[in-house]
Each structure stands twice: as C-alpha cells, then as structure tokens.
N, C-alpha and C positions, 0 to 999 in steps of 0.2 A: 895445664897451670903447674909453676913450681909448688911444691908441696908447702916449705916454709915459707914461702909468701903469702899463699892461702891460709895457713894458720894463724900468720900474723895479722892478717886482713880480719879473721873471725876475731882474734883476741881485739883488736883494735874497736870492731864495733861492739862487742859486748861489753868491754870495760866502756866506753863512750857512752852507753845506754845507762850505767850502774852510777857514775860520778857526777859532780857538780861542776869542778873545775876543769872542763876540758881542755883548756890551754894550758895546764900544767900536767901534762903525760908526758912520758919518756919512755920508749919501748925499744930495747936492745936485743939483740939476738946473737948467741953463738951455738957452735955445734961441735959434739965431742962423737965420732963415731956415729952413731944410729939414734943420738940424742939430741934434740932442739933445747937450748934453754933460752927462756925469755926472762929477761930482768925489766920489771916495771917500777919506773919511780913515780910517784903520784903525790898531790897535794896531801898533806898530812889528814885533814878533814876526810879526804875520800878513801885514805887507806881503810879506816874502820868499814866505810860503806862498802869497799869491795870484799872486805874479808867477811862481813856478814857476822849474824849472831853465832857465837861458837865454831865459826870457820865455815859454817855450811856453805855460803856464798862460793867462797874461794874453793873449797871443794868439788862444788858442782861444775866450776869453770874449768878446774882441772880434769876432770872427768870429760868433760866436752872435748877438752883440746885433745885427751889421750885417745877418743874415741875416733877424733878426726884423724889422727897421726898412724893408729894401728893397721890401717888398710895399706899403708906404705912401709910398714915394719919399721915406725919411727916410735920413739919415746919423748914425751914433752916433759920438760921441767919449768915450774913457774915460780918466780920469787916476786915477792911484791914488798916495797919499802918506801918511805916519804923521801921526798927531797932533804937534802941535808941542811940546805938552807932556808928551807920555807917557813921554820919557826919565826924568823925575823919578819916575814913578809905580811902578817897578820896585822 
C-alpha cells in the first residue's frame, strides 16, 4: 500500500472519530522530499475538539502519524485550521 495513502486514511479515521461536523472536513496533502504535509480544514467548533486541552490531543495525533511514517523514513507535518467562511454558517 502507498504510504502517504495509508497515513491519510489513518488521519481521516482518527479525525472522524473526534469531531462532530464530519461533513465539514477537508484534508489536503503535499510532499517536500521526505516530508508529507497534511493540511486539515475543519468547522470552527471541531478545531478546538481536535486540538484538545493545551494541545494534548493534537500532539498525540502528530506522534501517532510520526510513528506510522518513521518505518518508511518519512516525516509528517500536520496543520489544522478552521474553514475561512465557516463563521457565517452558524
């Protein structure tokens, strides 16, 4: 299986388990040499849920992704942001 695809599927599964607005998720990925960058756009209410208290949930997710990638000598970056226009959806 393609490593970036497996990492993305893992990320989608974990994020889907933690958030409320599953229909408002966008995950894009890019690659720079041995680094895979995942940009995650979420509903503003879900950003706080994914980050967790003091960033502990997001840190744990980053650790899981890094552990999954290390076997293939890859590094993973994870950026989480709210949808820009989601504030008007409430």
